C-alpha positions in Angstrom: 138.9 123.4 75.0 136.7 126.3 75.2 134.1 126.5 72.5 134.5 129.9 70.9 130.7 130.3 70.0 130.2 129.9 74.0 132.9 131.1 75.8 133.3 130.9 79.6 131.7 134.1 80.7 133.7 134.2 84.1 137.0 133.9 82.5 136.4 136.6 80.0 134.0 138.7 82.2 131.3 138.7 79.6 127.6 138.1 80.6 126.5 134.8 80.2 123.9 135.6 77.2 126.6 137.0 75.1 128.2 134.8 72.5 131.7 135.4 70.7 131.6 135.2 67.1 134.5 133.2 65.8 135.4 135.6 62.7 138.8 134.2 62.6 137.9 130.6 61.7 137.3 131.8 58.2 140.4 134.1 58.2 142.5 132.0 55.9 139.7 131.6 53.0 138.9 135.0 53.7 142.6 135.8 53.1 142.8 133.5 49.8 139.7 135.5 48.4 141.2 138.8 49.1 144.2 137.8 47.3 142.4 136.6 44.1 140.2 139.9 44.2 143.4 142.0 44.3 145.2 140.3 41.5 142.1 140.4 39.6 141.9 144.3 40.2 145.5 145.0 39.1 145.0 142.7 36.2 142.0 144.8 34.6 143.6 148.1 35.9 146.9 147.0 33.8 144.9 145.6 30.7 141.9 147.1 30.4 143.2 150.4 31.8 140.3 152.9 33.4 138.2 154.8 31.3 139.0 158.3 32.5 136.7 161.1 32.3 137.3 164.7 30.8 138.8 165.8 34.3 141.9 163.6 33.7 142.0 163.3 29.8 141.1 166.8 29.0 138.0 167.9 27.2 135.0 170.4 27.2 132.2 170.3 29.6 129.0 172.4 29.4 125.8 172.9 31.3 122.5 173.3 29.2 119.0 174.5 30.2 116.3 173.7 27.9 112.9 175.3 28.0 111.3 172.0 27.8 112.6 168.5 28.6 115.0 167.5 26.1 115.9 164.0 24.5 119.5 163.3 25.1 119.6 161.5 21.7 118.5 164.5 19.9 120.9 166.7 21.6 124.0 164.4 20.7 122.7 164.3 17.1 122.4 168.2 17.0 125.9 168.6 18.4 127.4 166.0 15.8 126.0 167.6 12.9 127.5 170.9 14.2 131.0 169.3 14.3 131.2 168.2 18.1 131.7 164.9 17.5 132.0 162.0 20.5 129.8 164.3 22.8 128.2 162.4 26.0 124.9 164.1 27.3 123.9 163.3 30.8 121.0 165.0 32.9 121.4 167.0 35.7 118.7 166.2 38.0 115.7 166.9 35.2 115.5 166.4 31.5 115.7 170.1 31.1 119.1 170.5 32.6 121.8 168.6 30.8 125.5 168.4 30.8 127.7 167.8 27.7 131.0 166.3 27.8 133.1 166.3 24.7 136.9 165.8 23.4 139.3 168.8 23.6 137.8 171.6 20.8 140.4 173.9 19.3 138.3 176.8 19.7 138.4 179.8 22.3 136.3 179.6 25.4 134.3 182.6 24.7 133.7 181.3 21.2 133.1 177.9 22.2 130.3 179.0 24.3 128.6 180.7 21.6 129.4 177.5 19.3 127.9 175.2 21.5 124.8 177.5 22.4 124.1 177.8 18.5 124.4 174.2 18.0 122.4 172.6 21.0 119.3 174.5 20.0 116.4 171.7 19.1 113.1 172.6 16.9 110.8 174.6 19.3 112.8 174.0 22.3 115.8 176.7 22.9 118.7 176.1 24.9 121.1 178.5 27.2 124.5 177.5 28.0 125.3 178.5 31.6 128.5 177.2 32.1 131.4 176.0 30.1 134.5 174.4 31.2 137.7 173.4 29.0 140.6 171.2 30.3 143.6 170.9 28.4 145.0 167.2 27.8 148.1 168.2 29.7 146.6 169.6 32.6 144.4 166.5 32.7 147.4 164.1 32.8 148.9 166.3 35.6 145.7 166.1 37.5 145.7 162.4 37.0 149.2 162.2 38.6 148.7 164.3 41.3 145.7 162.1 42.0 147.3 159.1 42.4 150.2 161.0 44.6 147.3 162.1 46.9 146.3 158.3 47.4 149.8 157.3 48.1 150.2 159.9 50.5 147.2 159.2 52.3 148.3 155.5 52.7 151.6 156.8 54.1 150.1 159.3 56.7 147.5 156.3 57.7 150.5 154.3 58.5 152.3 156.8 60.5 149.0 157.8 62.5 148.0 154.0 63.2 151.8 153.2 64.5 151.8 156.1 66.7 148.2 155.5 68.0 148.3 151.8 68.4 151.0 149.3 67.2 152.9 148.8 63.9 151.5 145.5 63.2 148.0 146.8 63.5 149.1 149.6 61.3 150.4 147.3 58.4 147.2 145.7 58.7 145.2 148.9 58.2 147.3 150.2 55.3 147.1 146.7 53.6 143.2 147.0 53.9 143.2 150.3 52.4 145.4 149.2 49.6 143.1 146.3 49.1 139.7 148.8 49.2 141.5 150.9 46.5 142.6 148.1 44.2 139.4 146.1 44.3 137.2 149.4 44.1 139.1 150.8 41.0 139.4 147.1 39.6 135.8 146.8 39.3 135.4 150.4 37.4 138.4 149.1 34.9 136.6 145.7 34.5 133.2 147.5 33.7 134.7 150.3 32.0 132.7 152.9 33.9 133.5 156.4 33.8 136.4 157.4 36.3 136.4 161.4 36.9 137.1 163.5 39.8 133.9 162.7 41.6 134.9 159.1 41.6 138.3 159.7 42.9 136.5 161.8 45.6 134.7 158.7 46.7 137.8 156.7 46.6 139.4 159.1 49.2 136.3 159.2 51.2 136.3 155.3 51.2 139.8 155.4 52.8 138.7 157.5 55.5 135.6 155.2 56.1 137.7 151.8 55.9 140.2 153.5 58.5 137.7 154.6 60.9 136.5 150.8 61.2 140.1 149.7 61.5 140.8 152.3 64.2 137.7 151.4 66.1 138.6 147.6 66.1 142.2 148.2 67.2 141.2 150.6 69.9 139.0 147.4 71.1 141.7 144.9 70.9 144.4 147.1 72.6 141.5 147.3 75.5 140.9 143.7 75.6 144.4 142.9 75.7 144.8 145.0 78.8 141.7 144.1 81.1 141.3 140.3 79.7 143.6 137.7 81.3 144.0 133.9 80.4 142.8 134.5 76.7 144.8 133.8 73.5 145.2 136.5 71.0 142.7 134.7 68.7 140.0 134.8 71.3 140.8 138.4 72.2 140.4 139.3 68.4 137.1 137.4 67.9 135.9 139.1 71.4 136.7 142.6 69.9 135.2 141.8 66.7 132.1 140.9 68.2 131.9 143.8 70.4 132.0 146.0 67.7 129.8 144.4 65.2 126.7 146.1 66.3 128.6 149.6 65.8 130.0 148.2 62.6 126.4 147.4 61.5 125.0 150.7 62.3 127.5 152.7 60.8 127.7 150.9 57.5 123.7 150.4 57.0 123.2 154.3 57.8 126.0 155.4 55.4 124.4 152.9 52.9 121.1 154.3 53.0 122.4 157.8 52.4 124.4 156.6 49.3 121.3 154.7 48.0 119.4 157.9 48.1 122.1 159.8 46.4 122.2 157.0 43.7 118.3 157.0 43.0 117.5 160.5 43.5 120.9 162.4 42.9 120.7 162.4 39.3 123.7 161.5 37.1 126.2 163.9 38.6 126.4 161.8 41.6 125.8 158.6 40.1 129.3 157.3 39.8 130.2 159.0 43.2 127.4 156.8 44.9 128.3 153.6 42.8 131.9 153.9 44.5 130.6 154.4 47.9 128.2 151.4 47.6 131.1 149.0 46.4 133.5 150.8 49.1 131.2 150.1 52.0 130.9 146.3 51.6 134.7 145.8 50.6 135.8 148.2 53.5 133.7 146.6 56.0 135.1 143.1 55.1 138.7 144.3 54.8 138.8 145.8 58.1 138.0 142.5 59.8 139.5 139.4 57.3 142.6 142.0 56.4 143.3 144.6 58.8 142.9 142.4 62.0 143.8 138.9 60.4 147.3 140.3 59.1 148.0 141.4 62.7 147.3 138.1 64.2 149.4 136.5 61.7 152.5 138.7 62.5 152.0 137.5 65.9 150.1 140.3 67.8 150.1 139.6 71.3 149.6 141.3 74.8 153.1 142.5 75.2 152.5 145.0 72.0 150.3 147.0 74.3 151.9 146.8 77.6 154.5 149.6 78.4 157.6 148.1 79.6 158.8 149.9 82.9 162.8 149.9 82.9 163.7 149.6 86.3 165.8 152.5 88.2 168.7 150.1 89.1 169.5 146.4 88.9 169.4 144.9 92.3 172.2 142.5 91.6 174.5 145.3 90.4 177.1 145.8 93.2 176.8 149.5 94.5 180.2 151.0 94.4 181.3 152.1 98.0 
């Protein structure tokens, strides 16, 4: 039996110095881990729920600019004394630029701007309000439902696209891996009670594209290898395809991770949770494209016949030709 770590190079048409990594050797333990992570994500989402931001629950956000660096605690205290309770203050790149988020206020936007400007003043440190946005509770709830619908629609369109482009077994595996990525990432936010707002949702949608891109690259190589490599089992074909795309996957993931880390440490609070979501999704998405998308297709019986176009003969030789 051929050792999958050192395959017969003549049989597979590969150079002697290239090895095939037996990715699918740990497919079963990886599947168990994935099931546990998915169940855990669903559990935390159902029991603890998401810490929805003002974009979804409704509320007020205001951007403040101070003449000198301001202490966030002092700003919260000043707003509380003015009647703006439960305010959350974050920096926007510097301690002079702050963003204030608070629950819905029963005040018109114009009067609200004046009220916040007056309340945010600190001793010897005047403040200016550049922008005030108010989102009602009903609008926030509608936005939340539309966001869930957007994610569901994205998964359906991905299923249709991969089915047309490659094969239904690979398409189902790709959609399962995307569903896994979403549940695990959102489940971590529910478990940690990190704020979930539109920036996080944007990151989740970006992760769908990132993970699908990995699935498409692997699927394309699997299809190519099934057509050109003879005498290899589907398991060997998949391991060869994953090995051949490994370098590309590492380069893509590491490049994206460097950019995300730069945003995380240098982008300020405005990009913090977007960057955190992307960091989680890069690792989860890379893992799932191998051990969910591809492994599921193998489990469903992926074989060479799935990629060979069956040509129907023009006529049956055994059929008697009428005279």
